[in-house]
ZAMARGU-4260 file (C-alpha; in steps of 0.2 Angstrom, whole numbers, plus 5000, padded with zeros to 4 digits):
<rodrens>
0) 4961/4930/5135 | 4970/4924/5147 | 4989/4928/5142 | 4996/4909/5148 | 4984/4904/5136
5) 4990/4917/5122 | 5005/4920/5111 | 5012/4937/5114 | 5027/4934/5101 | 5033/4953/5109
10) 5050/4958/5106 | 5061/4963/5122 | 5074/4975/5113 | 5070/4994/5117 | 5065/5004/5105
15) 5078/5019/5097 | 5067/5033/5090 | 5079/5036/5074 | 5072/5017/5071 | 5052/5018/5073
20) 5042/5014/5058 | 5029/5006/5056 | 5038/4987/5051 | 5049/4989/5067 | 5035/4991/5077
25) 5025/4980/5069 | 5040/4967/5071 | 5042/4972/5091 | 5023/4968/5094 | 5023/4951/5089
30) 5010/4958/5073 | 5021/4948/5058 | 5038/4936/5056 | 5044/4938/5039 | 5042/4922/5030
35) 5054/4927/5013 | 5057/4944/5005 | 5037/4951/5004 | 5031/4937/5012 | 5025/4937/5031
40) 5016/4926/5043 | 5002/4934/5052 | 5005/4932/5070 | 4987/4931/5084 | 4990/4949/5087
45) 4990/4954/5069 | 4975/4943/5066 | 4963/4953/5077 | 4970/4969/5071 | 4965/4961/5052
50) 4947/4955/5059 | 4944/4973/5066 | 4950/4982/5050 | 4937/4970/5041 | 4924/4971/5052
55) 4923/4989/5050 | 4926/4988/5031 | 4909/4975/5030 | 4899/4985/5039 | 4898/5001/5026
60) 4900/4990/5011 | 4885/4982/5016 | 4878/4999/5022 | 4878/5006/5003 | 4871/4988/4999
65) 4888/4977/4993 | 4886/4960/4993 | 4901/4950/4998 | 4907/4936/4989 | 4925/4926/4986
70) 4935/4925/4970 | 4947/4913/4967 | 4966/4917/4969 | 4973/4906/4955 | 4964/4914/4938
75) 4967/4902/4920 | 4978/4913/4912 | 4968/4915/4896 | 4956/4925/4903 | 4973/4938/4906
80) 4976/4936/4888 | 4958/4939/4884 | 4962/4957/4892 | 4977/4959/4887 | 4985/4963/4907
85) 4996/4949/4904 | 5007/4959/4893 | 5002/4974/4904 | 5008/4967/4918 | 5022/4957/4913
90) 5034/4951/4926 | 5024/4957/4943 | 5012/4945/4938 | 5015/4927/4945 | 5013/4914/4936
95) 5012/4893/4937 | 5008/4878/4930 | 4995/4862/4935 | 5001/4844/4932 | 4993/4845/4914
100) 5003/4860/4909 | 4989/4874/4910 | 4995/4889/4913 | 4987/4899/4930 | 4991/4917/4936
105) 4990/4920/4956 | 4978/4935/4956 | 4987/4956/4958 | 4967/4958/4955 | 4951/4952/4948
110) 4943/4963/4936 | 4944/4949/4922 | 4935/4935/4935 | 4923/4947/4941 | 4918/4952/4922
115) 4918/4933/4918 | 4906/4929/4930 | 4895/4944/4924 | 4895/4939/4910 | 4891/4922/4911
120) 4879/4927/4924 | 4869/4942/4924 | 4856/4942/4908 | 4845/4956/4911 | 4846/4975/4912
125) 4835/4972/4926 | 4849/4966/4937 | 4859/4983/4936 | 4866/4988/4943 | 4876/4976/4956
130) 4891/4980/4968 | 4901/4964/4972 | 4914/4965/4983 | 4929/4954/4993 | 4940/4953/5008
135) 4955/4942/4997 | 4973/4940/4995 | 4984/4945/4980 | 4998/4943/4974 | 5013/4953/4964
140) 5032/4948/4959 | 5037/4963/4967 | 5054/4971/4961 | 5059/4977/4978 | 5048/4973/4994
145) 5051/4986/5007 | 5046/4995/5025 | 5037/4977/5029 | 5018/4974/5023 | 5017/4991/5015
150) 5023/4984/4999 | 5024/4962/4998 | 5021/4948/4985 | 5009/4945/4997 | 4994/4957/5002
155) 4976/4957/5010 | 4964/4969/5001 | 4946/4974/5001 | 4941/4974/4982 | 4922/4978/4976
160) 4916/4979/4958 | 4903/4987/4951 | 4890/4986/4933 | 4880/4997/4928 | 4868/5000/4911
165) 4877/5016/4907 | 4890/5029/4914 | 4877/5039/4923 | 4875/5023/4936 | 4892/5023/4936
170) 4894/5040/4942 | 4880/5038/4956 | 4889/5021/4962 | 4908/5029/4962 | 4900/5045/4969
175) 4891/5033/4984 | 4911/5022/4988 | 4920/5039/4987 | 4908/5046/5000 | 4907/5030/5011
180) 4928/5028/5009 | 4929/5046/5018 | 4916/5038/5031 | 4927/5023/5034 | 4944/5031/5034
185) 4934/5044/5045 | 4931/5031/5057 | 4949/5025/5060 | 4951/5041/5064 | 4969/5043/5052
190) 4974/5059/5042 | 4973/5056/5024 | 4970/5065/5008 | 4960/5062/4993 | 4972/5063/4977
195) 4962/5064/4959 | 4974/5052/4949 | 4975/5044/4935 | 4968/5023/4928 | 4988/5017/4922
200) 4987/4999/4919 | 4968/4994/4928 | 4960/5005/4914 | 4946/5019/4912 | 4948/5038/4916
205) 4943/5044/4931 | 4950/5038/4949 | 4954/5044/4964 | 4968/5038/4980 | 4965/5040/4996
210) 4985/5043/5004 | 4989/5044/5023 | 5004/5055/5024 | 5021/5045/5033 | 5040/5052/5031
215) 5042/5033/5026 | 5029/5035/5013 | 5035/5028/4995 | 5022/5042/4987 | 5026/5059/4985
220) 5010/5073/4985 | 5010/5089/4981 | 5000/5099/4996 | 4998/5115/5003 | 5006/5119/5018
225) 4991/5117/5027 | 4985/5097/5021 | 4970/5105/5016 | 4972/5105/4998 | 4981/5093/4984
230) 4986/5095/4965 | 4993/5081/4959 | 5005/5065/4965 | 5020/5057/4954 | 5017/5039/4957
235) 5033/5031/4963 | 5028/5013/4960 | 5038/4999/4945 | 5025/5007/4934 | 5020/5023/4923
240) 5006/5031/4923 | 5004/5034/4905 | 5013/5027/4892 | 5014/5040/4878 | 5011/5038/4858
245) 5019/5021/4857 | 5010/5003/4851 | 5003/4997/4867 | 4997/4981/4857 | 5015/4975/4853
250) 5035/4979/4856 | 5043/4988/4839 | 5058/4982/4831 | 5072/4993/4837 | 5081/5003/4823
255) 5097/5015/4826 | 5094/5033/4823 | 5108/5042/4817 | 5111/5062/4823 | 5123/5075/4815
260) 5121/5083/4833 | 5119/5077/4849 | 5101/5082/4854 | 5097/5086/4871 | 5083/5075/4878
265) 5069/5088/4875 | 5075/5092/4857 | 5075/5073/4854 | 5058/5069/4861 | 5051/5083/4848
270) 5063/5079/4833 | 5055/5060/4837 | 5039/5067/4841 | 5036/5059/4855 | 5035/5062/4873
275) 5052/5065/4880 | 5042/5054/4895 | 5049/5041/4882 | 5066/5044/4884 | 5077/5036/4896
280) 5092/5045/4901 | 5109/5039/4907 | 5119/5045/4921 | 5136/5040/4928 | 5142/5044/4946
285) 5158/5042/4954 | 5163/5034/4971 | 5176/5032/4983 | 5176/5014/4981 | 5192/5008/4973
290) 5186/4992/4965 | 5170/4997/4960 | 5173/5016/4959 | 5160/5019/4946 | 5141/5017/4944
295) 5126/5019/4931 | 5109/5024/4932 | 5095/5023/4922 | 5080/5036/4925 | 5065/5041/4912
300) 5072/5059/4907 | 5055/5070/4912 | 5064/5068/4930 | 5076/5072/4942 | 5089/5062/4951
305) 5087/5065/4969 | 5105/5063/4977 | 5102/5062/4991 | 5093/5046/4988 | 5108/5038/4981
310) 5118/5042/4995 | 5107/5033/5005 | 5107/5018/4992 | 5127/5019/4993 | 5136/5031/5006
315) 5151/5031/4993 | 5146/5040/4980 | 5153/5056/4978 | 5146/5067/4963 | 5139/5064/4945
320) 5152/5062/4931 | 5150/5076/4916 | 5152/5071/4900 | 5170/5076/4897 | 5175/5067/4916
325) 5165/5053/4903 | 5173/5056/4888 | 5190/5056/4897 | 5190/5040/4910 | 5181/5027/4899
330) 5191/5034/4884 | 5176/5035/4873 | 5166/5048/4864 | 5151/5049/4867 | 5136/5060/4862
335) 5125/5048/4867 | 5127/5040/4884 | 5118/5022/4888 | 5119/5006/4897 | 5125/4997/4880
340) 5143/4988/4884 | 5146/4998/4901 | 5157/4985/4912 | 5149/4993/4928 | 5135/4991/4940
345) 5118/4999/4933 | 5105/5003/4943 | 5086/5009/4939 | 5073/5020/4944 | 5057/5017/4948
350) 5051/5024/4932 | 5059/5015/4919 | 5053/4997/4925 | 5035/4998/4915 | 5044/5007/4900
355) 5044/4999/4882 | 5046/5006/4866 | 5057/5018/4873 | 5072/5030/4866 | 5089/5026/4874
360) 5106/5030/4869 | 5118/5020/4862 | 5136/5023/4868 | 5139/5028/4852 | 5143/5044/4845
365) 5127/5054/4840 | 5116/5037/4838 | 5102/5032/4848 | 5091/5018/4850 | 5075/5019/4847
370) 5060/5005/4850 | 5071/4999/4865 | 5062/4985/4875 | 5066/4976/4890 | 5072/4956/4888
375) 5071/4959/4868 | 5084/4973/4867 | 5090/4975/4883 | 5090/4967/4904 | 5083/4978/4914
380) 5093/4982/4928 | 5096/4973/4941 | 5095/4985/4956 | 5079/4994/4956 | 5078/5008/4968
385) 5068/5025/4968 | 5082/5038/4965 | 5071/5052/4959 | 5060/5068/4964 | 5046/5071/4961
390) 5044/5082/4944 | 5035/5099/4947 | 5039/5103/4929 | 5020/5092/4929 | 5008/5100/4942
395) 4998/5115/4938 | 5001/5126/4954 | 4987/5138/4956 | 4998/5145/4969 | 5016/5143/4976
400) 5008/5140/4993 | 5011/5120/4991 | 5026/5106/4996 | 5030/5089/4990 | 5026/5076/5004
405) 5029/5057/5008 | 5012/5049/5007 | 5008/5027/5009 | 4991/5027/4996 | 4980/5016/5006
410) 4965/5014/4995 | 4960/5016/4974 | 4946/5021/4965 | 4943/5020/4946 | 4927/5020/4937
415) 4935/5007/4922 | 4920/5012/4911 | 4920/4998/4896 | 4937/4992/4894 | 4935/4975/4902
420) 4916/4972/4893 | 4923/4975/4878 | 4937/4966/4878 | 4927/4951/4886 | 4912/4952/4874
425) 4901/4954/4889 | 4885/4964/4883 | 4867/4963/4890 | 4853/4973/4881 | 4845/4988/4887
430) 4825/4993/4890 | 4824/4998/4871 | 4832/4980/4865 | 4850/4989/4860 | 4866/4979/4863
435) 4876/4988/4876 | 4892/4987/4886 | 4892/4985/4904 | 4900/4998/4911 | 4912/4994/4926
440) 4920/5003/4943 | 4935/4994/4954 | 4936/5000/4971 | 4949/4995/4982 | 4957/4997/5001
445) 4973/4988/5004 | 4969/4981/5021 | 4988/4975/5027 | 4997/4989/5023 | 4981/5002/5028
450) 4986/4994/5047 | 5005/4999/5043 | 5001/5016/5040 | 4989/5020/5053 | 5002/5014/5064
455) 5016/5025/5056 | 5005/5040/5060 | 5001/5032/5080 | 5015/5027/5089 | 5027/5034/5103
460) 5044/5027/5114 | 5032/5015/5121 | 5025/5008/5107 | 5007/5010/5097 | 4993/5018/5101
465) 4976/5014/5089 | 4969/5031/5080 | 4953/5022/5085 | 4955/5008/5100 | 4942/4997/5094
470) 4956/4993/5081 | 4966/4985/5095 | 4970/4968/5098 | 4963/4969/5114 | 4951/4983/5120
475) 4955/4981/5140 | 4972/4971/5147 | 4969/4969/5166 | 4984/4970/5177 | 4986/4959/5194
480) 5001/4965/5203 | 5010/4951/5214 | 4994/4939/5212 | 5002/4923/5215 | 5007/4934/5233
485) 4992/4942/5237 | 4974/4931/5233 | 4964/4947/5234 | 4971/4953/5220 | 4968/4937/5211
490) 4950/4936/5216 | 4946/4954/5209 | 4957/4953/5195 | 4946/4936/5188 | 4928/4944/5196
495) 4934/4960/5182 | 4939/4950/5168 | 4924/4937/5169 | 4912/4954/5170 | 4919/4961/5155
500) 4918/4944/5144 | 4900/4943/5150 | 4896/4962/5141 | 4906/4956/5125 | 4922/4966/5129
505) 4938/4958/5122 | 4949/4959/5137 | 4965/4951/5142 | 4970/4947/5160 | 4989/4943/5161
510) 4991/4929/5174 | 5007/4926/5169 | 5021/4924/5182 | 5030/4940/5175 | 5038/4955/5183
515) 5024/4971/5183 | 5038/4980/5169 | 5037/4964/5157 | 5017/4966/5159 | 5015/4984/5156
520) 5030/4984/5142 | 5017/4971/5132 | 5002/4979/5135 | 5008/4998/5130 | 5017/4989/5115
525) 5002/4980/5107 | 4992/4994/5111 | 4978/4990/5121 | 4970/5007/5126 | 4959/5003/5143
530) 4974/4997/5155 | 4967/4990/5174 | 4980/4990/5187 | 4976/4979/5202 | 4987/4979/5218
535) 4986/4972/5235 | 4986/4993/5240 | 4974/4999/5231 | 4961/4982/5230 | 4962/4982/5252
540) 4952/5000/5250 | 4941/4996/5237 | 4950/5003/5222 | 4960/4999/5203 | 4971/5010/5194
545) 4965/5015/5178 | 4977/5020/5161 | 4973/5026/5146 | 4985/5020/5134 | 4985/5035/5120
550) 4987/5050/5131 | 4995/5040/5148 | 4982/5046/5159 | 4979/5037/5175 | 4966/5039/5189
555) 4958/5028/5204 | 4942/5021/5199 | 4931/5012/5214 | 4931/4991/5210 | 4912/4995/5212
560) 4912/5008/5196 | 4926/5001/5186 | 4918/4991/5175 | 4903/5004/5168 | 4918/5016/5167
565) 4925/5003/5156 | 4911/5003/5145 | 4904/5020/5146 | 4921/5024/5138 | 4920/5009/5125
570) 4901/5018/5121 | 4908/5035/5116 | 4918/5028/5102 | 4909/5032/5087 | 4913/5014/5081
575) 4904/5007/5096 | 4887/5001/5087 | 4900/4992/5073 | 4908/4981/5088 | 4892/4981/5099
580) 4876/4982/5089 | 4864/4975/5104 | 4874/4985/5119
</rodrens>
């Protein structure tokens, strides 16, 4: 590829260390551009990187016998009603109407669609087990998109689904996928942790998540100081891992609970025979702002407010008000503080978004509302942020040599079991001609957020360097200095370029009439791993300069050896056979 035939979209603005993250680097390197909140265009450089990730994933999925297909993005809402998840997903589910007023869903995931397909196509137990995968765009109406492509409304995923006649068969495939995901992340060459997790609204009772440690991560995990062991994690997403002692099929009628004495949240949970995780507490904070001096915060009762996070959201925050201060300032006798009739801004924690049939203070002395539901009894706060700490009380620590670290979830695998087959009437007859529900596994990798997560771990002051060089948009960059002044520089630049192209190497020749500084900056920024510099002083001695982007190592190589030198460097890469199977 010649740079005059390519579009870089790179930014010339200086990178400031304090502001470096994957989002800023993806913008500066010309990988993405924002169209709207949570919606991004993948530019030519970004798309080349996506295709490299796809190639690695396809190689390993096909290696374990998974078969690729492509499922529709647009789903009739009827199958989501059949599974019951149309209510579970709530407002995250993007819904549209066609011209005939038929309701459809833009798929956030494809369990219903794949189960529908299997139900109609697989007639014999002899066809099982089967493992199908796709690389497809997904959609979720995120309440708060953040950090570029890490949390978006539209994102790219590899998701696969396996179907089995029994639980043992499901376990076998699950173990194979778990090992395969390890291989994928090992090949990508990133530092990751595997966390035993909960299945949430997907279903089932066994699942594992893959996390990449990052200071900009949206999750928290509890790991050993050596990063060798993990214990548990608390999801920091806008849904809850479990729904406690509540009717999953319907919203219950709101009631008023009257108590003679004000109870702590723990006492209230015990009194109602519910988990404390089904209670929302209200906290009021004071600000140094004459126009809006107070804010109410809603958070799940078992979680602790992270005051540092609130300060980041609003640097005018001063302190948390006590109950005595609240009664004095608001002129009300409150023993059960709640958001009702509060004439101040309200911020909610991520933990409350998916709660329903919950208990919350009524803002009336000794009274609580039970079976409260968003959009039925109470409007969900307009502003939702992560304002809580990881709750260590929920973790079983074998020793105290652990610490909480930020992370980005990049993959999640589930043993769903028979949830969807029972809900969607997907059965099959076994060898004994006994009708059995089909067992199901689900395995996902967030490709777009994985790219961002890799960048979070691999950058310097000059831009991105790729953890595995074969992930880069181009493997080799040729930078000719003063090519239009010295014909010999132009001659050998194109000679090396053509030879590398014949070998199938992704190479870019910078034939722009630009200064060396601009050319070096662009190649370093997007992370081209192998850089060949050709200038008049070296070429007259039959030499070129080679630089390895990741380490900055440079050496002078003979013009006659540079092709073999570069190709041997590439061959040392553990992904070589995936990208160059015939070489």
